[in-house]
N, CA, C and O of each residue as an XYZ file, in Angstrom:
488
protein
N     -21.106      1.535     14.425
C     -21.220      2.279     13.196
C     -22.581      1.976     12.562
O     -23.017      0.826     12.505
N     -23.235      3.033     12.091
C     -24.546      2.890     11.446
C     -24.384      2.312     10.047
O     -23.495      2.715      9.297
N     -25.245      1.372      9.705
C     -25.261      0.789      8.360
C     -26.455      1.388      7.625
O     -27.596      1.246      8.065
N     -26.189      2.056      6.508
C     -27.252      2.659      5.709
C     -27.983      1.583      4.908
O     -27.449      0.505      4.651
N     -29.201      1.900      4.527
C     -30.044      0.898      3.861
C     -29.425      0.370      2.569
O     -29.558     -0.816      2.266
N     -28.756      1.222      1.810
C     -28.182      0.755      0.547
C     -27.058     -0.250      0.787
O     -26.819     -1.122     -0.047
N     -26.365     -0.133      1.922
C     -25.265     -1.036      2.230
C     -25.761     -2.459      2.499
O     -24.996     -3.420      2.412
N     -27.031     -2.578      2.822
C     -27.632     -3.882      3.106
C     -28.137     -4.569      1.834
O     -28.462     -5.756      1.852
N     -28.200     -3.828      0.746
C     -28.738     -4.374     -0.503
C     -27.709     -5.267     -1.200
O     -26.567     -4.863     -1.423
N     -28.129     -6.476     -1.536
C     -27.261     -7.386     -2.272
C     -26.863     -6.790     -3.619
O     -25.730     -6.967     -4.066
N     -27.781     -6.092     -4.262
C     -27.485     -5.512     -5.571
C     -26.381     -4.456     -5.466
O     -25.559     -4.343     -6.375
N     -26.345     -3.690     -4.388
C     -25.286     -2.684     -4.218
C     -23.942     -3.376     -4.008
O     -22.926     -2.954     -4.560
N     -23.943     -4.443     -3.208
C     -22.698     -5.173     -2.975
C     -22.191     -5.859     -4.241
O     -20.983     -5.929     -4.472
N     -23.106     -6.362     -5.052
C     -22.708     -6.940     -6.345
C     -22.169     -5.854     -7.277
O     -21.218     -6.088     -8.024
N     -22.770     -4.679     -7.233
C     -22.293     -3.547     -8.046
C     -20.885     -3.123     -7.607
O     -20.060     -2.744     -8.438
N     -20.622     -3.188     -6.320
C     -19.271     -2.890     -5.819
C     -18.259     -3.879     -6.397
O     -17.167     -3.496     -6.817
N     -18.640     -5.152     -6.409
C     -17.765     -6.174     -6.988
C     -17.533     -5.894     -8.471
O     -16.415     -6.022     -8.970
N     -18.599     -5.510     -9.163
C     -18.470     -5.156    -10.577
C     -17.509     -3.972    -10.758
O     -16.716     -3.951    -11.700
N     -17.583     -3.001     -9.865
C     -16.649     -1.861     -9.921
C     -15.206     -2.334     -9.924
O     -14.405     -1.905    -10.755
N     -14.875     -3.224     -8.990
C     -13.483     -3.672     -8.888
C     -13.063     -4.468    -10.125
O     -11.928     -4.349    -10.586
N     -13.972     -5.272    -10.658
C     -13.636     -6.048    -11.859
C     -13.405     -5.143    -13.073
O     -12.473     -5.359    -13.848
N     -14.255     -4.137    -13.229
C     -14.104     -3.215    -14.363
C     -12.837     -2.371    -14.202
O     -12.116     -2.149    -15.175
N     -12.566     -1.908    -13.005
C     -11.329     -1.144    -12.782
C     -10.104     -1.991    -13.078
O      -9.137     -1.495    -13.655
N     -10.130     -3.259    -12.694
C      -8.999     -4.146    -12.963
C      -8.808     -4.355    -14.459
O      -7.693     -4.245    -14.968
N      -9.890     -4.656    -15.157
C      -9.791     -4.875    -16.608
C      -9.355     -3.592    -17.316
O      -8.478     -3.628    -18.180
N      -9.956     -2.471    -16.960
C      -9.660     -1.214    -17.669
C      -8.260     -0.686    -17.356
O      -7.736      0.150    -18.092
N      -7.654     -1.165    -16.274
C      -6.281     -0.727    -15.970
C      -5.294     -1.232    -17.017
O      -4.174     -0.732    -17.115
N      -5.714     -2.223    -17.798
C      -4.865     -2.794    -18.852
C      -5.110     -2.146    -20.225
O      -4.417     -2.459    -21.193
N      -6.090     -1.252    -20.303
C      -6.362     -0.571    -21.584
C      -5.152      0.285    -21.955
O      -4.389      0.697    -21.081
N      -4.977      0.552    -23.251
C      -3.852      1.388    -23.684
C      -3.887      2.780    -23.031
O      -4.954      3.328    -22.754
N      -2.715      3.321    -22.801
C      -2.604      4.644    -22.153
C      -3.327      5.734    -22.937
O      -3.825      6.687    -22.339
N      -3.395      5.616    -24.258
C      -4.083      6.642    -25.048
C      -5.588      6.639    -24.795
O      -6.284      7.569    -25.204
N      -6.097      5.608    -24.127
C      -7.529      5.532    -23.815
C      -7.866      6.078    -22.424
O      -9.023      6.021    -22.008
N      -6.879      6.601    -21.706
C      -7.114      7.061    -20.340
C      -8.237      8.098    -20.266
O      -9.005      8.102    -19.304
N      -8.341      8.967    -21.259
C      -9.412      9.975    -21.278
C     -10.571      9.569    -22.181
O     -11.532     10.318    -22.353
N     -10.470      8.397    -22.745
C     -11.514      7.881    -23.622
C     -12.261      6.738    -22.970
O     -12.993      6.932    -21.999
N     -12.075      5.549    -23.508
C     -12.830      4.379    -23.061
C     -12.580      4.029    -21.592
O     -13.505      3.642    -20.879
N     -11.337      4.163    -21.145
C     -11.032      3.851    -19.741
C     -11.851      4.731    -18.806
O     -12.494      4.239    -17.879
N     -11.821      6.009    -19.052
C     -12.568      6.960    -18.219
C     -14.070      6.723    -18.317
O     -14.774      6.764    -17.308
N     -14.552      6.480    -19.506
C     -15.993      6.315    -19.733
C     -16.545      5.068    -19.048
O     -17.585      5.137    -18.393
N     -15.873      3.942    -19.189
C     -16.377      2.708    -18.586
C     -16.309      2.787    -17.059
O     -17.169      2.247    -16.364
N     -15.283      3.461    -16.548
C     -15.165      3.616    -15.098
C     -16.256      4.533    -14.546
O     -16.845      4.245    -13.504
N     -16.518      5.622    -15.236
C     -17.591      6.526    -14.785
C     -18.932      5.805    -14.807
O     -19.741      5.960    -13.892
N     -19.164      5.022    -15.848
C     -20.442      4.315    -15.975
C     -20.617      3.280    -14.863
O     -21.696      3.177    -14.280
N     -19.572      2.520    -14.567
C     -19.705      1.476    -13.546
C     -19.846      2.080    -12.148
O     -20.576      1.545    -11.314
N     -19.163      3.175    -11.893
C     -19.310      3.841    -10.602
C     -20.710      4.428    -10.472
O     -21.270      4.481     -9.378
N     -21.264      4.863    -11.584
C     -22.616      5.417    -11.590
C     -23.649      4.395    -11.130
O     -24.637      4.762    -10.493
N     -23.437      3.130    -11.440
C     -24.394      2.088    -11.044
C     -24.513      2.038     -9.523
O     -25.605      2.192     -8.975
N     -23.404      1.824     -8.853
C     -23.449      1.710     -7.384
C     -23.783      3.034     -6.717
O     -24.463      3.053     -5.691
N     -23.320      4.135     -7.280
C     -23.617      5.451     -6.695
C     -25.098      5.779     -6.777
O     -25.670      6.326     -5.834
N     -25.712      5.449     -7.892
C     -27.145      5.728     -8.035
C     -28.002      4.785     -7.196
O     -29.105      5.152     -6.789
N     -27.516      3.591     -6.934
C     -28.231      2.716     -6.004
C     -28.258      3.390     -4.637
O     -29.303      3.462     -3.992
N     -27.113      3.878     -4.206
C     -27.028      4.554     -2.910
C     -27.904      5.803     -2.890
O     -28.656      6.025     -1.942
N     -27.805      6.609     -3.931
C     -28.591      7.837     -3.978
C     -30.088      7.552     -4.059
O     -30.886      8.229     -3.411
N     -30.464      6.570     -4.841
C     -31.877      6.240     -5.007
C     -32.542      5.775     -3.730
O     -33.727      6.029     -3.517
N     -31.790      5.096     -2.877
C     -32.390      4.627     -1.623
C     -32.738      5.783     -0.691
O     -33.552      5.621      0.219
N     -32.137      6.932     -0.907
C     -32.414      8.074     -0.031
C     -33.640      8.866     -0.479
O     -34.081      9.777      0.221
N     -34.179      8.528     -1.619
C     -35.364      9.223     -2.119
C     -36.589      8.837     -1.315
O     -36.698      7.714     -0.823
N     -37.504      9.774     -1.189
C     -38.680      9.558     -0.341
C     -39.747      8.741     -1.055
O     -40.263      7.774     -0.494
N     -40.080      9.111     -2.269
C     -41.168      8.418     -2.960
C     -40.652      7.193     -3.704
O     -39.522      7.170     -4.193
N     -41.504      6.182     -3.777
C     -41.139      4.970     -4.515
C     -41.034      5.238     -6.011
O     -40.263      4.582     -6.711
N     -41.803      6.194     -6.495
C     -41.718      6.552     -7.913
C     -40.331      7.117     -8.225
O     -39.739      6.786     -9.253
N     -39.821      7.964     -7.342
C     -38.490      8.536     -7.518
C     -37.415      7.453     -7.384
O     -36.432      7.449     -8.124
N     -37.613      6.537     -6.431
C     -36.674      5.423     -6.273
C     -36.618      4.585     -7.561
O     -35.543      4.184     -8.007
N     -37.789      4.332     -8.145
C     -37.862      3.539     -9.375
C     -37.173      4.259    -10.532
O     -36.546      3.622    -11.379
N     -37.289      5.580    -10.568
C     -36.615      6.358    -11.610
C     -35.096      6.180    -11.510
O     -34.416      6.002    -12.521
N     -34.579      6.230    -10.293
C     -33.146      6.023    -10.104
C     -32.732      4.615    -10.515
O     -31.661      4.425    -11.091
N     -33.569      3.637    -10.225
C     -33.249      2.267    -10.610
C     -33.176      2.133    -12.127
O     -32.367      1.362    -12.644
N     -34.012      2.875    -12.839
C     -33.937      2.878    -14.309
C     -32.611      3.476    -14.777
O     -32.003      2.981    -15.727
N     -32.171      4.528    -14.116
C     -30.887      5.158    -14.450
C     -29.739      4.190    -14.184
O     -28.805      4.085    -14.980
N     -29.817      3.489    -13.063
C     -28.787      2.501    -12.715
C     -28.686      1.426    -13.796
O     -27.592      1.052    -14.217
N     -29.840      0.941    -14.233
C     -29.866     -0.096    -15.259
C     -29.270      0.428    -16.568
O     -28.529     -0.282    -17.248
N     -29.596      1.661    -16.911
C     -29.047      2.263    -18.134
C     -27.531      2.356    -18.065
O     -26.845      2.070    -19.046
N     -27.010      2.749    -16.925
C     -25.553      2.814    -16.758
C     -24.932      1.429    -16.860
O     -23.842      1.274    -17.411
N     -25.612      0.434    -16.339
C     -25.129     -0.940    -16.424
C     -25.034     -1.397    -17.879
O     -24.065     -2.050    -18.266
N     -26.036     -1.056    -18.677
C     -26.011     -1.416    -20.099
C     -24.892     -0.666    -20.829
O     -24.306     -1.187    -21.778
N     -24.606      0.533    -20.391
C     -23.482      1.289    -20.952
C     -22.171      0.554    -20.660
O     -21.312      0.440    -21.534
N     -22.022      0.060    -19.442
C     -20.826     -0.711    -19.075
C     -20.699     -1.943    -19.963
O     -19.616     -2.234    -20.472
N     -21.791     -2.662    -20.150
C     -21.759     -3.857    -20.994
C     -21.333     -3.517    -22.416
O     -20.478     -4.193    -22.989
N     -21.916     -2.491    -22.978
C     -21.568     -2.086    -24.346
C     -20.091     -1.704    -24.457
O     -19.422     -2.061    -25.427
N     -19.599     -0.989    -23.477
C     -18.198     -0.559    -23.507
C     -17.244     -1.737    -23.291
O     -16.147     -1.764    -23.847
N     -17.668     -2.700    -22.487
C     -16.846     -3.894    -22.296
C     -16.773     -4.701    -23.589
O     -15.712     -5.216    -23.941
N     -17.888     -4.811    -24.291
C     -17.897     -5.494    -25.585
C     -16.979     -4.770    -26.570
O     -16.228     -5.407    -27.308
N     -17.042     -3.448    -26.579
C     -16.161     -2.659    -27.445
C     -14.695     -2.900    -27.087
O     -13.850     -3.022    -27.974
N     -14.396     -2.968    -25.804
C     -13.021     -3.210    -25.372
C     -12.512     -4.554    -25.895
O     -11.351     -4.672    -26.286
N     -13.376     -5.557    -25.901
C     -12.996     -6.863    -26.454
C     -12.795     -6.739    -27.963
O     -11.815     -7.245    -28.510
N     -13.732     -6.061    -28.632
C     -13.630     -5.878    -30.088
C     -12.325     -5.189    -30.486
O     -11.729     -5.510    -31.514
N     -11.892     -4.241    -29.659
C     -10.675     -3.484    -29.954
C      -9.406     -4.188    -29.476
O      -8.299     -3.706    -29.719
N      -9.562     -5.321    -28.801
C      -8.411     -6.063    -28.298
C      -7.857     -5.515    -26.997
O      -6.747     -5.873    -26.602
N      -8.605     -4.659    -26.324
C      -8.165     -4.091    -25.046
C      -8.461     -5.024    -23.880
O      -7.806     -4.939    -22.841
N      -9.429     -5.904    -24.037
C      -9.802     -6.875    -23.009
C      -9.908     -8.242    -23.672
O     -10.215     -8.352    -24.859
N      -9.655     -9.260    -22.897
C      -9.699    -10.636    -23.392
C     -11.116    -11.190    -23.299
O     -11.902    -10.766    -22.452
N     -11.436    -12.136    -24.173
C     -12.731    -12.827    -24.109
C     -12.944    -13.474    -22.742
O     -14.060    -13.480    -22.223
N     -11.882    -14.012    -22.164
C     -11.984    -14.648    -20.855
C     -12.417    -13.630    -19.786
O     -13.224    -13.953    -18.915
N     -11.887    -12.419    -19.854
C     -12.291    -11.372    -18.902
C     -13.760    -11.019    -19.103
O     -14.517    -10.870    -18.144
N     -14.143    -10.889    -20.356
C     -15.542    -10.608    -20.681
C     -16.449    -11.717    -20.148
O     -17.474    -11.444    -19.523
N     -16.066    -12.962    -20.401
C     -16.872    -14.102    -19.957
C     -16.934    -14.215    -18.433
O     -17.876    -14.792    -17.890
N     -15.953    -13.675    -17.758
C     -15.935    -13.660    -16.304
C     -16.858    -12.563    -15.744
O     -17.487    -12.745    -14.702
N     -16.929    -11.444    -16.437
C     -17.693    -10.282    -15.954
C     -19.145    -10.313    -16.414
O     -20.025     -9.850    -15.689
N     -19.411    -10.838    -17.582
C     -20.761    -10.833    -18.143
C     -21.826    -11.416    -17.204
O     -22.887    -10.808    -17.062
N     -21.593    -12.561    -16.561
C     -22.616    -13.087    -15.646
C     -22.919    -12.147    -14.469
O     -24.058    -12.080    -14.009
N     -21.915    -11.434    -13.991
C     -22.125    -10.479    -12.909
C     -22.974     -9.305    -13.384
O     -23.834     -8.822    -12.648
N     -22.739     -8.849    -14.603
C     -23.565     -7.776    -15.177
C     -25.011     -8.251    -15.284
O     -25.937     -7.513    -14.948
N     -25.202     -9.479    -15.749
C     -26.561    -10.030    -15.860
C     -27.221    -10.147    -14.487
O     -28.408     -9.856    -14.340
N     -26.462    -10.569    -13.494
C     -27.011    -10.704    -12.141
C     -27.420     -9.342    -11.576
O     -28.507     -9.201    -11.014
N     -26.561     -8.354    -11.722
C     -26.895     -7.001    -11.252
C     -28.114     -6.480    -12.004
O     -29.004     -5.882    -11.399
N     -28.163     -6.698    -13.306
C     -29.309     -6.264    -14.107
C     -30.610     -6.897    -13.652
O     -31.630     -6.217    -13.542
N     -30.581     -8.186    -13.389
C     -31.780     -8.872    -12.912
C     -32.224     -8.339    -11.555
O     -33.418     -8.153    -11.319
N     -31.283     -8.098    -10.676
C     -31.608     -7.570     -9.354
C     -32.159     -6.150     -9.452
O     -33.077     -5.788     -8.715
N     -31.611     -5.355    -10.345
C     -32.128     -3.995    -10.539
C     -33.553     -4.030    -11.082
O     -34.403     -3.252    -10.648
N     -33.817     -4.929    -12.029
C     -35.177     -5.055    -12.566
C     -36.166     -5.470    -11.488
O     -37.282     -4.953    -11.434
N     -35.767     -6.396    -10.635
C     -36.640     -6.828     -9.537
C     -36.878     -5.683     -8.557
O     -37.998     -5.475     -8.091
N     -35.826     -4.952     -8.253
C     -35.955     -3.817     -7.340
C     -36.889     -2.760     -7.921
O     -37.731     -2.210     -7.212
N     -36.739     -2.484     -9.199
C     -37.588     -1.486     -9.852
C     -39.059     -1.910     -9.834
O     -39.937     -1.100     -9.538
N     -39.324     -3.173    -10.148
C     -40.703     -3.672    -10.121
C     -41.300     -3.536     -8.726
O     -42.458     -3.143     -8.577
N     -40.530     -3.853     -7.731
C     -40.982     -3.740     -6.345
C     -41.291     -2.285     -5.999
O     -42.292     -2.000     -5.343
N     -40.443     -1.376     -6.435
C     -40.655      0.046     -6.165
C     -41.888      0.574     -6.873
O     -42.642      1.367     -6.310
N     -42.095      0.135     -8.110
C     -43.260      0.581     -8.852
C     -44.549      0.059     -8.238
O     -45.559      0.762     -8.224
N     -44.524     -1.179     -7.726
C     -45.702     -1.724     -7.052
C     -46.033     -0.917     -5.803
O     -47.201     -0.660     -5.515
N     -45.031     -0.530     -5.084
C     -45.229      0.249     -3.871
C     -45.664      1.680     -4.172
O     -46.280      2.343     -3.338
N     -45.331      2.150     -5.391
C     -45.678      3.528     -5.778
C     -47.165      3.672     -6.115
O     -47.698      4.781     -6.109
N     -47.831      2.555     -6.407
C     -49.243      2.630     -6.794
C     -50.176      2.439     -5.631
O     -51.395      2.477     -5.804
């Protein structure tokens, strides 16, 4: 079986792990949030890993870097929504404290990837 370039990226694999953690936490949100916060945080977290995959298929490094910026923005959206979930009592502080370091790690890796892409674009 062929392994695509994005599948080899540590940042994509970490984003996959983040997906499962967010889906697990959001499965405990109130049922009235199924079309609200639950849906929004899930779409945002899936966007991170999906855009990593899509960005790797781009030809120019400038375009790749643009996708990495989008990925980072979606990651910050996930963080904000997770904080809101804690504020609203939908998620526990312990869950937040468990996920926050992974968000920071993915963010740092995305920033490094973007810098590398921008250097190659010049």
